Biotite code that builds the C-alpha atoms (Angstrom):
import biotite.structure as struc

atoms = struc.array([
    struc.Atom([3.306, 156.258, -30.510], chain_id="A", res_id=1, res_name="MET", atom_name="CA", element="C"),
    struc.Atom([5.116, 153.030, -29.723], chain_id="A", res_id=2, res_name="THR", atom_name="CA", element="C"),
    struc.Atom([8.591, 152.705, -28.311], chain_id="A", res_id=3, res_name="ALA", atom_name="CA", element="C"),
    struc.Atom([10.665, 150.254, -30.301], chain_id="A", res_id=4, res_name="LYS", atom_name="CA", element="C"),
    struc.Atom([13.737, 148.382, -29.066], chain_id="A", res_id=5, res_name="PRO", atom_name="CA", element="C"),
    struc.Atom([16.871, 149.625, -30.796], chain_id="A", res_id=6, res_name="LEU", atom_name="CA", element="C"),
    struc.Atom([19.146, 146.826, -29.678], chain_id="A", res_id=7, res_name="HIS", atom_name="CA", element="C"),
    struc.Atom([19.946, 144.401, -26.899], chain_id="A", res_id=8, res_name="ALA", atom_name="CA", element="C"),
    struc.Atom([23.568, 144.366, -25.808], chain_id="A", res_id=9, res_name="ASP", atom_name="CA", element="C"),
    struc.Atom([25.168, 140.960, -26.214], chain_id="A", res_id=10, res_name="GLN", atom_name="CA", element="C"),
    struc.Atom([27.882, 139.353, -24.130], chain_id="A", res_id=11, res_name="GLN", atom_name="CA", element="C"),
    struc.Atom([31.172, 138.636, -25.873], chain_id="A", res_id=12, res_name="HIS", atom_name="CA", element="C"),
    struc.Atom([34.343, 136.941, -24.770], chain_id="A", res_id=13, res_name="SER", atom_name="CA", element="C"),
    struc.Atom([37.783, 137.122, -26.356], chain_id="A", res_id=14, res_name="TYR", atom_name="CA", element="C"),
    struc.Atom([40.846, 135.032, -25.623], chain_id="A", res_id=15, res_name="SER", atom_name="CA", element="C"),
    struc.Atom([43.839, 137.081, -24.522], chain_id="A", res_id=16, res_name="THR", atom_name="CA", element="C"),
    struc.Atom([47.276, 136.048, -23.195], chain_id="A", res_id=17, res_name="PRO", atom_name="CA", element="C"),
    struc.Atom([47.193, 135.590, -19.427], chain_id="A", res_id=18, res_name="GLU", atom_name="CA", element="C"),
    struc.Atom([50.117, 135.432, -17.016], chain_id="A", res_id=19, res_name="ILE", atom_name="CA", element="C"),
    struc.Atom([48.116, 135.101, -13.807], chain_id="A", res_id=20, res_name="ASN", atom_name="CA", element="C"),
    struc.Atom([46.800, 131.584, -13.063], chain_id="A", res_id=21, res_name="ILE", atom_name="CA", element="C"),
    struc.Atom([43.917, 132.984, -10.996], chain_id="A", res_id=22, res_name="ARG", atom_name="CA", element="C"),
    struc.Atom([42.799, 135.095, -13.962], chain_id="A", res_id=23, res_name="ALA", atom_name="CA", element="C"),
    struc.Atom([42.975, 132.051, -16.257], chain_id="A", res_id=24, res_name="VAL", atom_name="CA", element="C"),
    struc.Atom([40.767, 130.016, -13.943], chain_id="A", res_id=25, res_name="LEU", atom_name="CA", element="C"),
    struc.Atom([38.263, 132.845, -13.587], chain_id="A", res_id=26, res_name="LEU", atom_name="CA", element="C"),
    struc.Atom([38.092, 133.232, -17.362], chain_id="A", res_id=27, res_name="CYS", atom_name="CA", element="C"),
    struc.Atom([37.410, 129.522, -17.755], chain_id="A", res_id=28, res_name="MET", atom_name="CA", element="C"),
    struc.Atom([34.630, 129.653, -15.160], chain_id="A", res_id=29, res_name="LEU", atom_name="CA", element="C"),
    struc.Atom([33.027, 132.643, -16.867], chain_id="A", res_id=30, res_name="CYS", atom_name="CA", element="C"),
    struc.Atom([33.200, 130.970, -20.266], chain_id="A", res_id=31, res_name="LEU", atom_name="CA", element="C"),
    struc.Atom([31.614, 127.814, -18.885], chain_id="A", res_id=32, res_name="LEU", atom_name="CA", element="C"),
    struc.Atom([28.796, 129.898, -17.390], chain_id="A", res_id=33, res_name="SER", atom_name="CA", element="C"),
    struc.Atom([28.336, 131.664, -20.723], chain_id="A", res_id=34, res_name="PHE", atom_name="CA", element="C"),
    struc.Atom([27.999, 128.485, -22.765], chain_id="A", res_id=35, res_name="PHE", atom_name="CA", element="C"),
    struc.Atom([25.787, 126.838, -20.135], chain_id="A", res_id=36, res_name="ALA", atom_name="CA", element="C"),
    struc.Atom([23.263, 129.708, -20.192], chain_id="A", res_id=37, res_name="ALA", atom_name="CA", element="C"),
    struc.Atom([19.775, 128.683, -21.376], chain_id="A", res_id=38, res_name="PRO", atom_name="CA", element="C"),
    struc.Atom([18.759, 129.601, -24.898], chain_id="A", res_id=39, res_name="ALA", atom_name="CA", element="C"),
    struc.Atom([15.581, 131.238, -23.610], chain_id="A", res_id=40, res_name="ASP", atom_name="CA", element="C"),
    struc.Atom([17.345, 133.667, -21.280], chain_id="A", res_id=41, res_name="ALA", atom_name="CA", element="C"),
    struc.Atom([15.456, 136.356, -19.405], chain_id="A", res_id=42, res_name="GLY", atom_name="CA", element="C"),
    struc.Atom([14.726, 139.660, -21.106], chain_id="A", res_id=43, res_name="THR", atom_name="CA", element="C"),
    struc.Atom([13.712, 143.133, -19.913], chain_id="A", res_id=44, res_name="LEU", atom_name="CA", element="C"),
    struc.Atom([10.629, 144.352, -21.755], chain_id="A", res_id=45, res_name="GLN", atom_name="CA", element="C"),
    struc.Atom([9.114, 147.834, -21.812], chain_id="A", res_id=46, res_name="LEU", atom_name="CA", element="C"),
    struc.Atom([5.382, 148.219, -21.121], chain_id="A", res_id=47, res_name="LYS", atom_name="CA", element="C"),
    struc.Atom([3.059, 151.182, -21.683], chain_id="A", res_id=48, res_name="ASN", atom_name="CA", element="C"),
    struc.Atom([5.505, 153.998, -22.472], chain_id="A", res_id=49, res_name="MET", atom_name="CA", element="C"),
    struc.Atom([3.664, 157.337, -22.127], chain_id="A", res_id=50, res_name="VAL", atom_name="CA", element="C"),
    struc.Atom([4.928, 160.912, -22.309], chain_id="A", res_id=51, res_name="LEU", atom_name="CA", element="C"),
    struc.Atom([2.541, 163.510, -20.869], chain_id="A", res_id=52, res_name="ASP", atom_name="CA", element="C"),
    struc.Atom([2.201, 166.940, -19.277], chain_id="A", res_id=53, res_name="ASN", atom_name="CA", element="C"),
    struc.Atom([1.703, 166.915, -15.526], chain_id="A", res_id=54, res_name="GLN", atom_name="CA", element="C"),
    struc.Atom([1.567, 170.292, -13.801], chain_id="A", res_id=55, res_name="ALA", atom_name="CA", element="C"),
    struc.Atom([3.786, 171.784, -16.479], chain_id="A", res_id=56, res_name="GLY", atom_name="CA", element="C"),
    struc.Atom([6.425, 169.032, -16.389], chain_id="A", res_id=57, res_name="SER", atom_name="CA", element="C"),
    struc.Atom([7.410, 166.436, -18.996], chain_id="A", res_id=58, res_name="ILE", atom_name="CA", element="C"),
    struc.Atom([6.668, 163.108, -17.335], chain_id="A", res_id=59, res_name="MET", atom_name="CA", element="C"),
    struc.Atom([7.847, 159.810, -18.819], chain_id="A", res_id=60, res_name="ALA", atom_name="CA", element="C"),
    struc.Atom([5.813, 156.860, -17.537], chain_id="A", res_id=61, res_name="ARG", atom_name="CA", element="C"),
    struc.Atom([6.549, 153.225, -18.263], chain_id="A", res_id=62, res_name="PHE", atom_name="CA", element="C"),
    struc.Atom([6.657, 149.782, -16.753], chain_id="A", res_id=63, res_name="GLY", atom_name="CA", element="C"),
    struc.Atom([9.315, 147.082, -16.860], chain_id="A", res_id=64, res_name="ILE", atom_name="CA", element="C"),
    struc.Atom([8.478, 143.396, -17.261], chain_id="A", res_id=65, res_name="PHE", atom_name="CA", element="C"),
    struc.Atom([11.093, 140.715, -16.641], chain_id="A", res_id=66, res_name="LEU", atom_name="CA", element="C"),
    struc.Atom([10.362, 137.763, -18.882], chain_id="A", res_id=67, res_name="LYS", atom_name="CA", element="C"),
    struc.Atom([11.581, 134.407, -17.575], chain_id="A", res_id=68, res_name="ASN", atom_name="CA", element="C"),
    struc.Atom([12.887, 135.609, -14.201], chain_id="A", res_id=69, res_name="ASP", atom_name="CA", element="C"),
    struc.Atom([14.367, 132.218, -13.226], chain_id="A", res_id=70, res_name="THR", atom_name="CA", element="C"),
    struc.Atom([17.900, 133.332, -14.096], chain_id="A", res_id=71, res_name="LEU", atom_name="CA", element="C"),
    struc.Atom([17.587, 136.443, -11.916], chain_id="A", res_id=72, res_name="VAL", atom_name="CA", element="C"),
    struc.Atom([15.994, 134.509, -9.055], chain_id="A", res_id=73, res_name="GLU", atom_name="CA", element="C"),
    struc.Atom([18.812, 131.935, -9.091], chain_id="A", res_id=74, res_name="ASP", atom_name="CA", element="C"),
    struc.Atom([21.433, 134.698, -9.049], chain_id="A", res_id=75, res_name="ALA", atom_name="CA", element="C"),
    struc.Atom([19.777, 136.406, -6.056], chain_id="A", res_id=76, res_name="LEU", atom_name="CA", element="C"),
    struc.Atom([19.440, 133.133, -4.146], chain_id="A", res_id=77, res_name="LEU", atom_name="CA", element="C"),
    struc.Atom([23.174, 132.588, -4.661], chain_id="A", res_id=78, res_name="ASN", atom_name="CA", element="C"),
    struc.Atom([23.999, 135.905, -3.008], chain_id="A", res_id=79, res_name="GLY", atom_name="CA", element="C"),
    struc.Atom([24.381, 138.104, -6.092], chain_id="A", res_id=80, res_name="VAL", atom_name="CA", element="C"),
    struc.Atom([23.173, 141.686, -5.635], chain_id="A", res_id=81, res_name="ARG", atom_name="CA", element="C"),
    struc.Atom([21.626, 143.364, -8.676], chain_id="A", res_id=82, res_name="LEU", atom_name="CA", element="C"),
    struc.Atom([20.749, 146.889, -9.725], chain_id="A", res_id=83, res_name="LYS", atom_name="CA", element="C"),
    struc.Atom([18.058, 147.950, -12.187], chain_id="A", res_id=84, res_name="LEU", atom_name="CA", element="C"),
    struc.Atom([18.941, 151.167, -13.975], chain_id="A", res_id=85, res_name="GLU", atom_name="CA", element="C"),
    struc.Atom([16.665, 153.008, -16.415], chain_id="A", res_id=86, res_name="CYS", atom_name="CA", element="C"),
    struc.Atom([18.275, 155.958, -18.171], chain_id="A", res_id=87, res_name="GLU", atom_name="CA", element="C"),
    struc.Atom([15.905, 158.251, -20.099], chain_id="A", res_id=88, res_name="ALA", atom_name="CA", element="C"),
    struc.Atom([17.219, 160.822, -22.557], chain_id="A", res_id=89, res_name="GLU", atom_name="CA", element="C"),
    struc.Atom([15.025, 163.407, -24.310], chain_id="A", res_id=90, res_name="LEU", atom_name="CA", element="C"),
    struc.Atom([16.512, 164.663, -27.584], chain_id="A", res_id=91, res_name="LEU", atom_name="CA", element="C"),
    struc.Atom([15.506, 167.277, -30.160], chain_id="A", res_id=92, res_name="LYS", atom_name="CA", element="C"),
    struc.Atom([15.887, 165.921, -33.679], chain_id="A", res_id=93, res_name="HIS", atom_name="CA", element="C"),
    struc.Atom([18.324, 167.749, -35.956], chain_id="A", res_id=94, res_name="LYS", atom_name="CA", element="C"),
    struc.Atom([18.411, 167.055, -39.683], chain_id="A", res_id=95, res_name="SER", atom_name="CA", element="C"),
    struc.Atom([21.963, 168.176, -40.467], chain_id="A", res_id=96, res_name="LEU", atom_name="CA", element="C"),
    struc.Atom([23.526, 168.180, -36.994], chain_id="A", res_id=97, res_name="TRP", atom_name="CA", element="C"),
    struc.Atom([23.660, 165.707, -34.105], chain_id="A", res_id=98, res_name="PRO", atom_name="CA", element="C"),
    struc.Atom([20.484, 165.620, -32.004], chain_id="A", res_id=99, res_name="ASP", atom_name="CA", element="C"),
    struc.Atom([20.570, 168.028, -29.062], chain_id="A", res_id=100, res_name="SER", atom_name="CA", element="C"),
    struc.Atom([19.909, 166.770, -25.552], chain_id="A", res_id=101, res_name="GLN", atom_name="CA", element="C"),
    struc.Atom([17.071, 168.429, -23.636], chain_id="A", res_id=102, res_name="ILE", atom_name="CA", element="C"),
    struc.Atom([17.026, 166.281, -20.515], chain_id="A", res_id=103, res_name="ALA", atom_name="CA", element="C"),
    struc.Atom([18.448, 163.120, -19.024], chain_id="A", res_id=104, res_name="ARG", atom_name="CA", element="C"),
    struc.Atom([17.265, 161.312, -15.898], chain_id="A", res_id=105, res_name="LYS", atom_name="CA", element="C"),
    struc.Atom([18.033, 157.978, -14.280], chain_id="A", res_id=106, res_name="THR", atom_name="CA", element="C"),
    struc.Atom([15.898, 155.683, -12.148], chain_id="A", res_id=107, res_name="TYR", atom_name="CA", element="C"),
    struc.Atom([17.486, 152.855, -10.179], chain_id="A", res_id=108, res_name="SER", atom_name="CA", element="C"),
    struc.Atom([16.813, 150.315, -7.472], chain_id="A", res_id=109, res_name="ASN", atom_name="CA", element="C"),
    struc.Atom([18.648, 147.389, -5.906], chain_id="A", res_id=110, res_name="LYS", atom_name="CA", element="C"),
    struc.Atom([17.629, 143.752, -5.630], chain_id="A", res_id=111, res_name="LEU", atom_name="CA", element="C"),
    struc.Atom([18.906, 141.095, -3.246], chain_id="A", res_id=112, res_name="TYR", atom_name="CA", element="C"),
    struc.Atom([17.772, 138.087, -1.216], chain_id="A", res_id=113, res_name="PHE", atom_name="CA", element="C"),
    struc.Atom([17.520, 138.362, 2.565], chain_id="A", res_id=114, res_name="ASP", atom_name="CA", element="C"),
    struc.Atom([18.545, 134.936, 3.849], chain_id="A", res_id=115, res_name="SER", atom_name="CA", element="C"),
    struc.Atom([17.239, 135.697, 7.370], chain_id="A", res_id=116, res_name="LEU", atom_name="CA", element="C"),
    struc.Atom([13.664, 136.526, 6.373], chain_id="A", res_id=117, res_name="SER", atom_name="CA", element="C"),
    struc.Atom([13.770, 134.268, 3.290], chain_id="A", res_id=118, res_name="LYS", atom_name="CA", element="C"),
    struc.Atom([12.425, 137.129, 1.197], chain_id="A", res_id=119, res_name="GLN", atom_name="CA", element="C"),
    struc.Atom([13.462, 138.986, -1.920], chain_id="A", res_id=120, res_name="PHE", atom_name="CA", element="C"),
    struc.Atom([14.182, 142.670, -1.295], chain_id="A", res_id=121, res_name="VAL", atom_name="CA", element="C"),
    struc.Atom([13.787, 145.685, -3.583], chain_id="A", res_id=122, res_name="LEU", atom_name="CA", element="C"),
    struc.Atom([15.465, 148.828, -2.295], chain_id="A", res_id=123, res_name="GLU", atom_name="CA", element="C"),
    struc.Atom([14.790, 152.274, -3.771], chain_id="A", res_id=124, res_name="LYS", atom_name="CA", element="C"),
    struc.Atom([16.938, 155.350, -3.098], chain_id="A", res_id=125, res_name="PRO", atom_name="CA", element="C"),
    struc.Atom([15.737, 157.298, -0.084], chain_id="A", res_id=126, res_name="GLY", atom_name="CA", element="C"),
    struc.Atom([14.520, 156.502, 3.409], chain_id="A", res_id=127, res_name="ALA", atom_name="CA", element="C"),
    struc.Atom([11.830, 153.879, 4.029], chain_id="A", res_id=128, res_name="ASP", atom_name="CA", element="C"),
    struc.Atom([11.977, 152.642, 0.462], chain_id="A", res_id=129, res_name="GLN", atom_name="CA", element="C"),
    struc.Atom([12.535, 148.932, 1.132], chain_id="A", res_id=130, res_name="ILE", atom_name="CA", element="C"),
    struc.Atom([10.013, 146.350, -0.046], chain_id="A", res_id=131, res_name="PHE", atom_name="CA", element="C"),
    struc.Atom([10.015, 142.577, 0.558], chain_id="A", res_id=132, res_name="LYS", atom_name="CA", element="C"),
    struc.Atom([8.170, 139.563, -0.755], chain_id="A", res_id=133, res_name="ASN", atom_name="CA", element="C"),
    struc.Atom([8.724, 135.809, -0.738], chain_id="A", res_id=134, res_name="GLU", atom_name="CA", element="C"),
    struc.Atom([7.895, 135.811, -4.462], chain_id="A", res_id=135, res_name="SER", atom_name="CA", element="C"),
    struc.Atom([10.283, 137.654, -6.766], chain_id="A", res_id=136, res_name="LEU", atom_name="CA", element="C"),
    struc.Atom([7.675, 137.649, -9.536], chain_id="A", res_id=137, res_name="THR", atom_name="CA", element="C"),
    struc.Atom([5.083, 139.409, -7.370], chain_id="A", res_id=138, res_name="ILE", atom_name="CA", element="C"),
    struc.Atom([7.634, 141.880, -5.989], chain_id="A", res_id=139, res_name="LEU", atom_name="CA", element="C"),
    struc.Atom([8.799, 142.962, -9.451], chain_id="A", res_id=140, res_name="LEU", atom_name="CA", element="C"),
    struc.Atom([5.286, 143.057, -10.869], chain_id="A", res_id=141, res_name="ARG", atom_name="CA", element="C"),
    struc.Atom([4.178, 145.443, -8.119], chain_id="A", res_id=142, res_name="GLU", atom_name="CA", element="C"),
    struc.Atom([7.244, 147.718, -7.995], chain_id="A", res_id=143, res_name="LYS", atom_name="CA", element="C"),
    struc.Atom([8.161, 147.797, -11.702], chain_id="A", res_id=144, res_name="TRP", atom_name="CA", element="C"),
    struc.Atom([4.591, 148.238, -12.921], chain_id="A", res_id=145, res_name="ARG", atom_name="CA", element="C"),
    struc.Atom([4.869, 152.042, -13.083], chain_id="A", res_id=146, res_name="THR", atom_name="CA", element="C"),
    struc.Atom([8.083, 154.055, -13.158], chain_id="A", res_id=147, res_name="ILE", atom_name="CA", element="C"),
    struc.Atom([7.926, 157.844, -13.526], chain_id="A", res_id=148, res_name="VAL", atom_name="CA", element="C"),
    struc.Atom([10.732, 160.205, -14.540], chain_id="A", res_id=149, res_name="LEU", atom_name="CA", element="C"),
    struc.Atom([10.485, 164.006, -14.544], chain_id="A", res_id=150, res_name="ASP", atom_name="CA", element="C"),
    struc.Atom([12.269, 165.312, -17.659], chain_id="A", res_id=151, res_name="LEU", atom_name="CA", element="C"),
    struc.Atom([11.901, 169.017, -16.928], chain_id="A", res_id=152, res_name="GLY", atom_name="CA", element="C"),
    struc.Atom([9.547, 171.857, -17.928], chain_id="A", res_id=153, res_name="PRO", atom_name="CA", element="C"),
    struc.Atom([6.997, 171.166, -20.675], chain_id="A", res_id=154, res_name="TRP", atom_name="CA", element="C"),
    struc.Atom([7.714, 174.662, -21.987], chain_id="A", res_id=155, res_name="SER", atom_name="CA", element="C"),
    struc.Atom([11.055, 173.463, -23.375], chain_id="A", res_id=156, res_name="THR", atom_name="CA", element="C"),
    struc.Atom([9.164, 171.623, -26.156], chain_id="A", res_id=157, res_name="LEU", atom_name="CA", element="C"),
    struc.Atom([8.524, 173.634, -29.322], chain_id="A", res_id=158, res_name="GLU", atom_name="CA", element="C"),
    struc.Atom([5.544, 173.280, -31.627], chain_id="A", res_id=159, res_name="ARG", atom_name="CA", element="C"),
    struc.Atom([6.001, 171.266, -34.862], chain_id="A", res_id=160, res_name="ASP", atom_name="CA", element="C"),
    struc.Atom([9.447, 170.059, -33.795], chain_id="A", res_id=161, res_name="GLU", atom_name="CA", element="C"),
    struc.Atom([10.540, 166.417, -33.829], chain_id="A", res_id=162, res_name="ARG", atom_name="CA", element="C"),
    struc.Atom([11.792, 164.733, -30.663], chain_id="A", res_id=163, res_name="TYR", atom_name="CA", element="C"),
    struc.Atom([13.144, 161.385, -29.472], chain_id="A", res_id=164, res_name="LYS", atom_name="CA", element="C"),
    struc.Atom([12.758, 159.758, -26.083], chain_id="A", res_id=165, res_name="LEU", atom_name="CA", element="C"),
    struc.Atom([15.477, 157.151, -25.680], chain_id="A", res_id=166, res_name="ARG", atom_name="CA", element="C"),
    struc.Atom([15.341, 154.721, -22.768], chain_id="A", res_id=167, res_name="LEU", atom_name="CA", element="C"),
    struc.Atom([18.115, 152.300, -21.861], chain_id="A", res_id=168, res_name="LYS", atom_name="CA", element="C"),
    struc.Atom([17.270, 149.581, -19.344], chain_id="A", res_id=169, res_name="VAL", atom_name="CA", element="C"),
    struc.Atom([19.830, 147.312, -17.734], chain_id="A", res_id=170, res_name="ARG", atom_name="CA", element="C"),
    struc.Atom([20.031, 144.910, -14.810], chain_id="A", res_id=171, res_name="LEU", atom_name="CA", element="C"),
    struc.Atom([23.598, 144.279, -13.704], chain_id="A", res_id=172, res_name="ASP", atom_name="CA", element="C"),
    struc.Atom([25.606, 143.127, -10.728], chain_id="A", res_id=173, res_name="GLN", atom_name="CA", element="C"),
    struc.Atom([26.837, 145.390, -7.952], chain_id="A", res_id=174, res_name="THR", atom_name="CA", element="C"),
    struc.Atom([29.776, 145.122, -5.581], chain_id="A", res_id=175, res_name="ASP", atom_name="CA", element="C"),
    struc.Atom([32.129, 143.504, -8.104], chain_id="A", res_id=176, res_name="ILE", atom_name="CA", element="C"),
    struc.Atom([35.747, 143.790, -6.924], chain_id="A", res_id=177, res_name="PRO", atom_name="CA", element="C"),
    struc.Atom([37.825, 146.246, -8.965], chain_id="A", res_id=178, res_name="ALA", atom_name="CA", element="C"),
    struc.Atom([40.595, 143.689, -9.528], chain_id="A", res_id=179, res_name="TRP", atom_name="CA", element="C"),
    struc.Atom([38.079, 141.276, -11.051], chain_id="A", res_id=180, res_name="LEU", atom_name="CA", element="C"),
    struc.Atom([36.662, 143.936, -13.378], chain_id="A", res_id=181, res_name="LYS", atom_name="CA", element="C"),
    struc.Atom([40.176, 144.845, -14.500], chain_id="A", res_id=182, res_name="ASN", atom_name="CA", element="C"),
    struc.Atom([41.162, 141.210, -15.029], chain_id="A", res_id=183, res_name="THR", atom_name="CA", element="C"),
    struc.Atom([38.032, 140.365, -17.040], chain_id="A", res_id=184, res_name="LEU", atom_name="CA", element="C"),
    struc.Atom([37.719, 143.748, -18.733], chain_id="A", res_id=185, res_name="PHE", atom_name="CA", element="C"),
    struc.Atom([36.106, 142.147, -21.811], chain_id="A", res_id=186, res_name="PHE", atom_name="CA", element="C"),
    struc.Atom([33.330, 140.439, -19.834], chain_id="A", res_id=187, res_name="TRP", atom_name="CA", element="C"),
    struc.Atom([29.807, 141.831, -19.495], chain_id="A", res_id=188, res_name="SER", atom_name="CA", element="C"),
    struc.Atom([28.505, 141.829, -15.902], chain_id="A", res_id=189, res_name="TRP", atom_name="CA", element="C"),
    struc.Atom([24.855, 142.070, -16.990], chain_id="A", res_id=190, res_name="ASP", atom_name="CA", element="C"),
    struc.Atom([22.768, 139.143, -15.735], chain_id="A", res_id=191, res_name="VAL", atom_name="CA", element="C"),
    struc.Atom([20.172, 140.121, -18.348], chain_id="A", res_id=192, res_name="ILE", atom_name="CA", element="C"),
    struc.Atom([21.254, 141.795, -21.635], chain_id="A", res_id=193, res_name="PRO", atom_name="CA", element="C"),
    struc.Atom([20.517, 145.514, -21.566], chain_id="A", res_id=194, res_name="SER", atom_name="CA", element="C"),
    struc.Atom([18.055, 146.912, -24.103], chain_id="A", res_id=195, res_name="VAL", atom_name="CA", element="C"),
    struc.Atom([17.401, 150.364, -25.556], chain_id="A", res_id=196, res_name="THR", atom_name="CA", element="C"),
    struc.Atom([13.987, 151.650, -26.650], chain_id="A", res_id=197, res_name="TYR", atom_name="CA", element="C"),
    struc.Atom([13.195, 154.793, -28.619], chain_id="A", res_id=198, res_name="GLN", atom_name="CA", element="C"),
    struc.Atom([9.979, 156.804, -28.958], chain_id="A", res_id=199, res_name="LEU", atom_name="CA", element="C"),
    struc.Atom([9.840, 159.282, -31.866], chain_id="A", res_id=200, res_name="ASP", atom_name="CA", element="C"),
    struc.Atom([7.216, 162.031, -31.782], chain_id="A", res_id=201, res_name="PHE", atom_name="CA", element="C"),
    struc.Atom([6.334, 165.503, -33.064], chain_id="A", res_id=202, res_name="THR", atom_name="CA", element="C"),
    struc.Atom([4.959, 168.035, -30.613], chain_id="A", res_id=203, res_name="TYR", atom_name="CA", element="C"),
])
């Protein structure tokens, strides 16, 4: 079974009437950044998606690979804080009705650059879950190599039924002022376009 990407979200901009000069200038800056982005932008790629039974629980295991991490590294060095979020949704396939959700779990961590230690930092939820390295590539390779999500009891799966495991992965900015989000409501804050993968299987 191979998880296939369903789509990668694209950034779009639309021109709207503005009455605030600050908003106009911000829009122009964002548009300039958009058109100046390299053609070979970074992408989030899924590696080794596995669904298995561990001690009676449905465990989703996968890795995340960031291709061409220069864009992310530059953003971190310039003080931007980022958050990786992986949202897994397990669905039971229905032929005539919408698919029914069995479980949904989210994994997340934060990324930033510590200017004092000159190291990149990956912070996971919970105490003592902070990791540092001078190389962003090495840090992400080590900490994104294996991600595990518990999707509930294995007993919820029924024999000969069709299921879908849908995984959405995104890397976006944190700590964006509310007034800026409201002003540029049409702008995507993703540094890397988000992508959705789907694994179809029969139990």
